[in-house]
VOGU-3710 file (C-alpha; in Angstrom, 3 decimals, decimal comma):
1> xxxxxxxxxx> 19,289/50,153/14,845  16,454/49,145/17,146  15,500/45,445/17,011  11,839/46,271/16,414  12,795/48,071/13,174  14,091/44,892/11,567  11,732/44,352/8,600  11,602/44,352/4,808  9,704/45,955/1,960  7,742/43,562/-0,213
11> xxxxxxxxxx> 6,753/45,659/-3,250  9,751/47,846/-4,119  8,822/49,997/-7,108  5,727/47,934/-7,830  2,793/50,210/-8,640  -0,792/49,715/-7,508  -1,727/48,746/-11,066  1,000/46,102/-11,141  -0,167/44,751/-7,801  -3,676/44,479/-9,195
21> xxxxxxxxxx> -2,391/42,693/-12,290  -0,399/40,337/-10,064  -3,466/39,373/-8,023  -5,510/38,937/-11,200  -2,796/36,630/-12,567  -2,583/34,515/-9,407  -6,318/34,222/-8,832  -6,894/33,463/-12,515  -4,427/30,597/-12,207  -6,199/29,339/-9,095
31> xxxxxxxxxx> -9,539/29,720/-10,863  -8,330/27,690/-13,826  -7,218/24,878/-11,556  -10,512/25,028/-9,636  -12,491/24,737/-12,874  -10,356/21,779/-13,957  -11,002/19,959/-10,687  -14,680/20,794/-10,936  -14,706/18,990/-14,276  -12,907/15,999/-12,773
41> xxxxxxxxxx> -15,372/15,930/-9,882  -18,172/15,478/-12,412  -16,357/12,399/-13,706  -15,901/11,033/-10,180  -19,598/11,492/-9,467  -20,497/8,980/-12,156  -19,326/6,354/-9,663  -21,292/4,771/-6,851  -21,796/6,686/-3,626  -20,140/5,103/-0,591
51> xxxxxxxxxx> -21,645/5,383/2,864  -19,077/5,844/5,597  -20,185/7,149/8,975  -16,735/7,406/10,545  -16,250/10,642/12,529  -14,094/13,378/11,053  -11,248/12,884/13,519  -10,693/9,292/12,325  -10,657/10,480/8,732  -8,232/13,233/9,677
61> xxxxxxxxxx> -5,979/10,662/11,368  -5,710/8,757/8,078  -4,966/11,963/6,195  -2,389/13,025/8,785  -0,549/9,695/8,744  -0,355/9,076/5,022  -0,518/12,550/3,508  0,813/15,056/6,014  3,329/12,760/7,742  4,274/10,927/4,528
71> xxxxxxxxxx> 4,421/7,556/6,325  5,067/5,492/3,200  7,820/7,538/1,595  10,728/6,368/3,813  10,078/2,820/2,545  12,125/3,879/-0,487  15,351/5,534/0,571  16,098/7,552/-2,549  12,482/8,605/-2,996  12,287/9,691/0,628
81> xxxxxxxxxx> 15,636/11,450/0,374  14,416/13,915/-2,222  10,665/13,969/-1,612  10,614/14,672/2,114  12,797/17,843/2,041  10,954/18,971/-1,090  7,560/18,354/0,543  8,391/19,929/3,909  10,172/22,838/2,249  7,235/23,452/-0,058
91> xxxxxxxxxx> 4,800/23,474/2,883  6,990/25,949/4,798  7,366/28,227/1,751  3,618/28,098/1,126  2,876/29,019/4,749  5,504/31,773/4,595  4,027/33,248/1,416  0,554/33,145/2,934  1,775/34,927/6,075  3,440/37,582/3,920
101> xxxxxxxxxx> 0,168/38,120/2,063  -1,683/38,441/5,386  0,890/40,959/6,625  0,506/42,971/3,407  -3,259/43,027/3,931  -3,193/43,965/7,617  -0,514/46,603/7,002  -3,082/48,633/5,086  -5,028/49,107/8,307  -1,941/49,940/10,328
111> xxxxxxxxxx> -1,044/46,524/11,717  2,321/45,123/10,588  3,647/42,012/12,295  6,429/41,173/9,824  9,178/42,752/11,918  11,498/42,261/14,883  12,111/38,730/16,138  9,293/37,350/13,975  10,983/38,805/10,885  14,352/37,276/11,802
121> xxxxxxxxxx> 12,911/33,799/12,427  10,807/34,049/9,275  13,743/34,967/7,030  16,058/32,270/8,379  13,338/29,613/8,223  12,299/30,320/4,645  15,879/30,524/3,410  16,720/27,241/5,109  13,702/25,300/3,858  14,072/26,809/0,408
131> xxxxxxxxxx> 17,424/25,053/0,228  15,603/21,820/1,086  13,323/22,335/-1,902  16,301/22,981/-4,179  18,015/19,842/-2,880  14,891/17,767/-3,454  14,352/19,200/-6,947  17,943/18,466/-7,957  17,634/14,830/-6,861  14,240/14,533/-8,569
141> xxxxxxxxxx> 15,698/15,918/-11,802  18,673/13,564/-11,492  16,275/10,650/-11,128  14,243/11,701/-14,157  17,036/12,786/-16,469  19,941/10,527/-15,457  18,645/7,446/-13,649  15,430/7,095/-15,704  13,979/4,100/-13,814  11,695/2,150/-16,195
151> xxxxxxxxxx> 8,877/2,066/-13,636  8,657/5,859/-13,412  6,058/7,553/-15,629  7,819/10,307/-17,521  5,229/12,652/-19,024  6,726/16,008/-20,152  4,399/17,878/-17,778  5,966/16,081/-14,816  9,459/17,271/-15,712  8,188/20,803/-16,339
161> xxxxxxxxxx> 6,549/20,996/-12,905  9,805/20,016/-11,138  11,805/22,497/-13,237  9,280/25,238/-12,503  9,500/24,646/-8,758  13,302/24,630/-8,933  13,426/27,914/-10,888  10,788/29,516/-8,629  13,008/28,967/-5,583  16,067/30,221/-7,470
171> xxxxxxxxxx> 14,273/33,393/-8,598  12,990/33,786/-5,042  16,557/33,885/-3,782  17,499/36,240/-6,657  14,622/38,504/-5,658  15,820/38,429/-2,069  19,362/39,428/-3,136  18,004/42,178/-5,379  15,800/43,509/-2,571  18,759/43,713/-0,191
181> xxxxxxxxxx> 20,697/45,748/-2,782  17,929/47,986/-4,133  16,417/48,720/-0,715  19,851/49,374/0,859  19,044/46,930/3,620  21,308/47,425/6,682  23,831/44,561/7,074  22,488/43,492/10,455  19,024/43,070/8,898  20,209/41,503/5,637
191> xxxxxxxxxx> 22,202/38,890/7,559  18,984/37,105/8,559  18,267/36,470/4,866  21,480/34,499/4,698  21,113/33,025/1,207  20,060/36,250/-0,453  22,697/38,173/1,497  25,424/35,807/0,294  24,593/36,502/-3,345  23,677/40,181/-2,959
201> xxxxxxxxxx> 27,098/41,370/-4,269  26,214/39,868/-7,658  23,335/42,323/-7,917  25,210/45,490/-6,990  24,132/48,422/-9,159  20,750/46,871/-9,957  18,040/49,488/-10,549  14,506/49,488/-9,195  13,295/48,615/-12,694  15,686/45,639/-12,741
211> xxxxxxxxxx> 14,223/44,504/-9,452  10,747/44,768/-10,997  11,764/42,519/-13,880  12,953/39,800/-11,479  9,794/40,260/-9,416  7,551/39,729/-12,457  9,528/36,703/-13,663  9,074/35,166/-10,217  5,351/36,007/-10,211  4,708/34,541/-13,666
221> xxxxxxxxxx> 6,563/31,347/-12,767  4,427/30,948/-9,649  1,258/31,379/-11,708  2,510/28,818/-14,233  3,280/26,329/-11,483  -0,192/26,778/-10,004  -1,653/25,941/-13,408  0,525/22,807/-13,492  -1,484/21,469/-10,536  -4,070/20,457/-13,123
231> xxxxxxxxxx> -1,561/18,427/-15,125  0,685/15,466/-14,482  1,873/14,122/-11,180  1,642/17,433/-9,293  -2,079/16,679/-8,973  -1,206/14,517/-5,981  -0,262/17,620/-3,984  -3,932/18,577/-3,814  -5,576/15,187/-4,260  -3,537/12,984/-1,921
241> xxxxxxxxxx> -4,864/14,635/1,265  -8,431/14,575/-0,093  -8,189/10,922/-1,118  -6,759/10,007/2,291  -9,454/11,934/4,168  -12,378/10,469/2,239  -11,020/6,946/1,932  -13,726/4,522/3,108  -12,970/2,056/5,885  -11,641/-0,570/3,463
251> xxxxxxxxxx> -10,117/-3,732/4,901  -7,089/-4,878/2,912  -8,087/-7,306/0,139  -11,735/-7,401/1,204  -13,914/-6,374/-1,751  -17,552/-5,404/-1,179  -19,983/-8,298/-1,192  -22,167/-8,906/-4,213  -25,822/-8,174/-3,385  -27,555/-11,440/-4,258
261> xxxxxxxxxx> -30,986/-9,791/-4,271  -29,832/-7,306/-6,915  -28,352/-10,138/-8,952  -31,640/-12,036/-8,798  -33,408/-8,914/-10,037  -31,172/-8,817/-13,095  -28,367/-6,657/-11,772  -24,806/-6,994/-13,004  -22,144/-8,871/-11,093  -18,827/-7,143/-10,704
271> xxxxxxxxxx> -17,491/-4,091/-12,480  -17,309/-3,611/-16,236  -17,839/0,140/-16,368  -16,165/2,982/-14,532  -19,573/4,076/-13,227  -19,763/0,790/-11,285  -16,688/1,664/-9,218  -17,134/3,834/-6,157  -16,626/7,575/-6,465  -13,661/7,292/-4,135
281> xxxxxxxxxx> -11,992/4,736/-6,415  -12,388/7,081/-9,395  -10,974/10,009/-7,442  -8,007/7,892/-6,347  -7,140/7,239/-10,010  -6,486/10,952/-10,480  -4,246/11,024/-7,405  -1,788/8,530/-8,944  1,606/10,198/-9,386  3,106/7,538/-11,646
291> xxxxxxxxxx> 5,950/6,889/-9,200  6,083/3,195/-10,135  6,387/1,867/-6,592  3,507/-0,543/-7,259  5,133/-1,732/-10,477  8,481/-2,389/-8,804  6,832/-4,442/-6,051  4,479/-6,466/-8,274  5,428/-10,165/-8,644  3,456/-10,445/-11,893
301> xxxxxxxxxx> 5,359/-7,547/-13,457  8,663/-8,897/-12,138  8,089/-12,231/-13,863  7,190/-10,795/-17,260  3,412/-11,087/-17,190  1,130/-8,545/-18,839  -0,108/-7,168/-15,531  1,329/-3,844/-14,396  -0,618/-2,254/-11,510  0,531/1,237/-12,456
311> xxxxxxxxxx> -0,744/0,790/-16,011  -4,044/-0,572/-14,694  -4,546/2,737/-12,894  -3,357/4,845/-15,823  -5,543/2,980/-18,332  -8,623/3,410/-16,169  -7,822/7,093/-15,630  -7,331/7,659/-19,356  -10,623/5,910/-20,075  -12,333/8,190/-17,563
321> xxxxxxxxxx> -10,809/11,257/-19,246  -11,809/10,116/-22,738  -15,274/8,970/-21,710  -14,529/5,440/-22,917  -15,101/3,585/-19,663  -18,467/1,974/-20,445  -16,919/-1,398/-21,365  -13,713/-2,131/-19,496  -13,066/-5,312/-21,465  -11,676/-2,933/-24,105
331> xxxxxxxxxx> -9,478/-1,202/-21,506  -8,077/-3,993/-19,303  -7,476/-7,477/-20,732  -8,348/-10,765/-19,046  -4,660/-11,712/-19,020  -3,841/-8,614/-16,991  -6,603/-9,177/-14,444  -6,036/-12,892/-13,860  -2,250/-12,518/-13,565  -2,711/-10,802/-10,183
341> xxxxxxxxxx> -1,811/-12,798/-7,053  -3,670/-10,251/-4,865  -0,527/-10,176/-2,714  -1,217/-6,536/-1,815  2,309/-5,292/-2,566  0,965/-2,565/-4,864  -1,502/-1,426/-2,238  1,124/-1,445/0,489  3,586/0,631/-1,524  1,149/3,167/-2,955
351> xxxxxxxxxx> 1,712/6,549/-1,242  -1,747/7,813/-2,256  -3,596/4,727/-0,941  -4,990/3,367/-4,225  -6,687/-0,021/-3,724  -5,413/-1,928/-6,770  -6,287/-5,477/-5,566  -9,901/-4,645/-4,783  -10,404/-2,931/-8,146  -8,903/-5,959/-9,888
361> xxxxxxxxxx> -11,093/-8,387/-7,918  -14,206/-6,375/-8,755  -13,376/-6,437/-12,471  -12,630/-10,165/-12,269  -16,167/-10,806/-11,043  -17,648/-9,596/-14,315  -15,190/-11,605/-16,415  -15,942/-14,792/-14,453  -19,685/-14,229/-14,879  -19,129/-13,869/-18,630
371> xxxxxxxxxx> -17,218/-17,145/-18,720  -13,835/-15,570/-19,411  -12,013/-17,670/-16,798  -10,891/-20,916/-18,352  -8,335/-23,656/-17,853  -7,020/-24,945/-14,534  -8,354/-22,055/-12,371  -11,866/-22,683/-13,698  -11,377/-26,362/-12,929  -10,438/-25,507/-9,331
381> xxxxxxxxxx> -13,667/-23,528/-8,949  -15,673/-26,474/-10,285  -14,018/-28,838/-7,824  -14,668/-26,447/-4,939  -18,313/-26,210/-5,942  -18,783/-29,987/-6,198  -16,471/-31,346/-3,470  -15,905/-28,371/-1,151  -12,150/-28,287/-1,853  -9,952/-27,318/-4,845
391> xxxxxxxxxx> -8,254/-30,741/-4,915  -11,594/-32,324/-5,749  -11,119/-35,075/-3,145  -14,011/-36,556/-1,128  -15,187/-34,628/1,962  -15,039/-37,921/3,873  -11,235/-37,863/3,477  -10,828/-34,521/5,254  -9,842/-36,127/8,543  -7,330/-38,649/7,138
401> xxxxxxxxxx> -4,440/-36,291/7,870  -4,994/-36,998/11,590  -4,890/-40,794/11,403  -3,207/-42,148/14,517  -3,178/-38,824/16,402  -6,519/-39,192/18,191  -7,621/-35,618/17,386  -11,148/-34,932/18,692  -13,883/-33,404/16,556  -16,262/-30,763/17,904
411> xxxxxxxxxx> -18,862/-33,508/18,302  -16,461/-35,555/20,436  -15,197/-32,564/22,432  -18,009/-29,984/22,515  -16,360/-28,010/25,342  -13,189/-27,169/23,362  -11,456/-23,818/23,851  -9,918/-23,499/20,385  -11,041/-24,791/17,031  -8,173/-25,886/14,785
421> xxxxxxxxxx> -9,163/-24,898/11,236  -7,131/-27,343/9,148  -8,031/-25,987/5,715  -8,041/-27,764/2,373  -4,242/-27,861/2,054  -3,832/-29,277/5,557  -6,436/-31,908/4,843  -5,474/-33,000/1,319  -1,973/-31,848/0,293  0,783/-34,247/1,507
431> xxxxxxxxxx> 3,078/-31,447/2,713  0,161/-29,599/4,215  -0,818/-32,748/6,092  2,637/-32,890/7,677  2,215/-29,311/8,882  -1,251/-30,022/10,241  0,053/-33,037/12,152  2,900/-30,963/13,591  0,487/-28,264/14,778  -1,893/-30,775/16,321
441> xxxxxxxxxx> 1,006/-32,522/18,081  2,262/-29,221/19,498  -1,201/-28,233/20,721  -1,519/-31,616/22,435  1,913/-31,305/24,053  0,987/-27,820/25,311  -2,225/-29,111/26,864  -4,497/-27,017/24,643  -8,149/-28,002/24,705  -8,887/-28,027/20,977
451> xxxxxxxxxx> -11,033/-29,771/18,385  -11,497/-29,911/14,608  -14,567/-29,890/12,393  -13,422/-32,937/10,429  -15,640/-33,718/7,402  -17,908/-30,773/8,264  -15,168/-28,315/7,302  -15,369/-26,840/3,794  -13,178/-24,525/1,761  -13,423/-21,023/3,215
461> xxxxxxxxxx> -13,985/-19,671/-0,288  -10,721/-17,772/-0,510  -9,953/-19,007/-4,032  -13,419/-18,190/-5,434  -13,372/-14,828/-3,653  -10,019/-13,748/-5,109  -10,740/-15,135/-8,588  -14,086/-13,341/-8,756  -16,634/-16,150/-8,275  -18,328/-14,298/-5,438
471> xxxxxxxxxx> -21,593/-16,238/-5,408  -19,687/-19,468/-4,745  -17,703/-17,702/-2,033  -20,872/-16,456/-0,334  -22,422/-19,912/-0,447  -19,333/-21,449/1,180  -19,101/-18,655/3,743  -22,715/-19,095/4,815  -22,346/-22,870/5,103  -19,170/-22,565/7,152
481> xxxxxxxxxx> -20,586/-19,858/9,424  -23,640/-22,021/10,079  -21,372/-24,934/11,033  -19,109/-22,766/13,221  -21,985/-21,086/15,023  -23,689/-24,418/15,629  -20,484/-25,602/17,309  -20,408/-22,379/19,379  -16,907/-21,523/18,174  -15,285/-18,500/19,800
491> xxxxxxxxxx> -11,573/-18,869/19,028  -10,034/-20,306/15,855  -6,447/-21,116/14,932  -5,757/-21,546/11,204  -2,606/-22,883/9,589  -3,303/-21,117/6,287  -3,085/-17,294/6,147  -5,672/-17,297/3,352  -8,142/-19,207/5,517  -7,302/-16,964/8,463
501> xxxxxxxxxx> -7,876/-13,809/6,408  -11,189/-15,005/5,013  -12,635/-16,197/8,320  -11,334/-13,207/10,272  -12,158/-10,408/7,850  -14,933/-11,695/5,586  -17,103/-14,162/7,500  -18,340/-11,341/9,728  -20,664/-10,109/6,973  -22,447/-13,476/7,181
511> xxxxxxxxxx> -22,794/-13,605/10,948  -19,453/-15,187/11,820  -17,664/-13,211/14,531  -14,665/-15,050/15,941  -11,208/-14,455/17,322  -8,985/-15,841/14,592  -5,272/-16,575/15,019  -2,595/-17,858/12,729  -0,880/-20,928/14,122  2,407/-19,032/14,579
521> xxxxxxxxxx> 0,616/-16,545/16,838  -0,729/-19,291/19,064  2,583/-21,154/19,097  4,478/-17,984/20,064  1,955/-17,483/22,862  2,416/-21,058/24,120  6,227/-20,805/23,984  6,196/-17,544/25,965  3,887/-19,134/28,541  6,344/-22,003/28,953
531> xxxxxxxxxx> 3,886/-24,603/27,685  6,220/-25,553/24,862  9,704/-25,918/26,400  12,583/-24,365/24,472  15,864/-26,266/24,091  18,856/-25,219/26,155  21,141/-24,701/23,172  20,786/-22,926/19,851  19,566/-24,614/16,727  20,056/-24,352/12,992
541> xxxxxxxxxx> 20,109/-21,142/10,954  16,889/-20,422/9,129  15,528/-17,711/6,879  11,831/-17,005/7,116  9,626/-16,334/4,095  6,763/-14,065/5,155  3,459/-15,094/3,527  1,763/-12,115/1,856  -1,632/-12,685/3,447  -0,047/-12,970/6,875
551> xxxxxxxxxx> 2,642/-10,271/6,963  1,383/-7,680/4,515  -2,385/-8,072/4,265  -2,907/-8,739/7,991  0,228/-7,161/9,469  1,406/-10,301/11,314  5,172/-10,672/11,115  6,408/-10,386/14,708  4,724/-13,552/16,036  6,429/-15,993/13,651
561> xxxxxxxxxx> 9,809/-14,529/14,564  9,001/-14,697/18,275  8,116/-18,357/17,879  11,350/-19,124/16,019  13,521/-17,120/18,398  11,795/-18,720/21,370  12,989/-22,081/20,087  16,605/-20,801/19,858  16,536/-20,862/16,038  18,841/-18,322/14,423
571> xxxxxxxxxx> 17,035/-16,140/11,912  18,770/-14,667/8,867  16,464/-12,101/7,277  15,921/-12,155/3,520  16,372/-8,829/1,667  12,616/-8,494/1,306  10,827/-9,435/4,480  7,887/-8,577/6,733  5,476/-6,247/4,911  7,964/-5,946/2,038
581> xxxxxxxxxx> 7,958/-9,694/1,422  7,958/-10,988/-2,147  5,022/-13,173/-3,175  5,478/-16,905/-3,776  2,965/-16,648/-6,627  0,104/-18,749/-5,224  -2,381/-16,093/-4,088  -5,357/-14,750/-5,991  -6,168/-18,205/-7,347  -2,763/-18,440/-9,077
591> xxxxxxxxxx> -2,070/-21,596/-7,058  -4,188/-23,424/-9,624  -2,676/-21,818/-12,729  -0,112/-23,610/-14,852  2,781/-21,383/-15,894  6,344/-21,871/-17,147  9,146/-21,719/-14,530  10,408/-18,409/-15,940  7,109/-16,779/-14,934  6,907/-18,206/-11,420
601> xxxxxxxxxx> 7,491/-15,628/-8,666  8,533/-18,517/-6,407  11,668/-19,017/-8,492  12,785/-15,427/-7,899  11,901/-15,723/-4,242  13,898/-18,946/-3,910  16,977/-17,152/-5,241  16,625/-14,501/-2,527  16,108/-17,052/0,232  18,992/-19,269/-0,860
611> xxxxxxxxxx> 21,294/-16,250/-1,053  21,048/-15,967/2,754  22,945/-19,310/3,022  20,559/-20,420/5,761  20,291/-24,159/6,390  16,505/-24,142/6,257  13,763/-21,971/4,756  10,863/-21,535/7,179  7,349/-20,833/5,914  3,997/-20,222/7,538
621> xxxxxxxxxx> 1,589/-20,961/4,696  0,759/-24,237/2,903  0,601/-22,455/-0,470  4,040/-20,949/0,147  5,238/-24,404/1,160  4,275/-25,822/-2,237  5,592/-22,937/-4,344  8,796/-22,274/-2,416  9,609/-25,985/-1,975  9,332/-26,672/-5,696
631> xxxxxxxxxx> 11,547/-23,681/-6,520  14,163/-24,420/-3,841  14,404/-28,088/-4,818  15,205/-27,075/-8,392  18,159/-25,003/-7,155  19,496/-26,732/-4,035  19,778/-30,340/-2,903  20,614/-29,499/0,707  18,339/-26,618/1,731  15,123/-27,779/3,371
641> xxxxxxxxxx> 11,782/-25,963/3,390  9,693/-26,486/6,523  6,770/-24,919/8,265  7,486/-23,111/11,520  5,401/-25,691/13,376  7,600/-28,502/12,047  10,766/-26,669/13,116  9,392/-26,063/16,611  8,398/-29,710/16,963  11,899/-30,779/15,888
651> xxxxxxx> 13,454/-28,479/18,477  11,271/-29,877/21,232  11,713/-33,534/20,342  15,394/-33,454/19,374  16,912/-30,364/21,023  20,402/-29,289/20,033  23,004/-30,114/22,700
//
């Protein structure tokens, strides 16, 4: 048999009328799904339009990374194990089916390309990747039926869609076996369809009519699965790429600024209706697949609070479907919103790029305006407004942390190279003051030309910003930017990741453009330049707790480790580290919230850190210092909690011999 004759018949015994009915069935299914999405698009359009002038290739890069390349799925081994072969296999089968349809169309005008070497490669490829889909479906069914993780949404439609896909591939192989038998395919040709060929003996004696029955079962199942794209989690197959492509250029944990002019004209502050969210946010709600990754990562959920980021999304989506999203106070409770630490774990884990923290912060704004924030967090906001710091201590005391160190202010050293932003914790909290002194001492030892603002420094507004008091945040931001610009600041080093994030990512909207570093970045730089001498011998074993706003929100986790390693400190990694770190519980204004020990994320985190058996827990955030220290002290009398700057200073002053 000549190689060029290797091919296959697609419609064995299928009449022209049946072909027409088949196309009507398939296109009707596609039409139904299109009409459903058209209806959803009307709901999305109730939201606010978002202007984004990024070129298409940058949008496509986002879509390619997070939708086509599935960058976030390998973060969860079991999920990646079944989803990646299922996803890749599905794409290959879809392309293969499309090519077969094209060949069927072109064959009518005398051009058939489904033959020869192309045919052989095609058959092997589709059989191989079909097995990948079966493997993925089996693991997905095992997860849903046997494992039943509590965080996984389990709507009946979701199970049906997986079963349909599984049976479609099985009937596809059955159809392949039946075709080999009914069409009397030569062995050397049938061998390329290796799965169908292996099971062909089971179909010996099958008639053409029997083949037609299998063909129609396969066709109807495909149509049913297409319809399922309008229901349940399979929506993400179509929506995830669209959501990724149209996602605005959103900086992590940076909500849009409140327009003060609109507020003065009687406009609302924050979001209390679905129509006040952006259209993209509303579309992203429909892309949620209920996988529960956000729920499993959430520190509030882990400590038994009412907040569940997955349910926030599902409640908002249900309200959009029912048309009951005009007053979100009846959809999402205050307890849910104010339990969020804005740690960004939900955002980081979400495979369809939903921005949970920003949506929560926008809803908080309305609740704060309505006076729904009470207790100790409200007291912190009052103290920030009156004294410029959440401790409520006098601005004149801001420089007391530096007593005896002879640290110059910008007025005393106007030609400084780096401004050391001390922050409220460094200025007023006793442990924070120790860290600030260690940093200043290290900068002096390294010969860095730096200065501080002293009493002119105010709270960056991080706490008001995250809690939803945006007008107070804007007032503080404008005052600080005016002070920084007057001092001609170009480069800033901050000891607090929250201060760093706010100055670096949010002051720009108010005219403050600076290079902003975390102190561990600058210290790693100084160690690598030889300006901070490393000891000759190794030091103690430490485990490092990554602050959320440093490692996850701003992607800085290598520099702290470089600084520690450069000082010959031996790092033992905690189970959850870097961008998978577990929140201490202080972010999002939760630092100022009283809660029982059983609901403190820091207690869970302390257990993880102590389980490493490291001598010392290293931190890089004054909030983490407070929360982790309190939790570690309650569990261990020997383990110390220290800032990286303190550990480096110890290594320099008393090196291990």
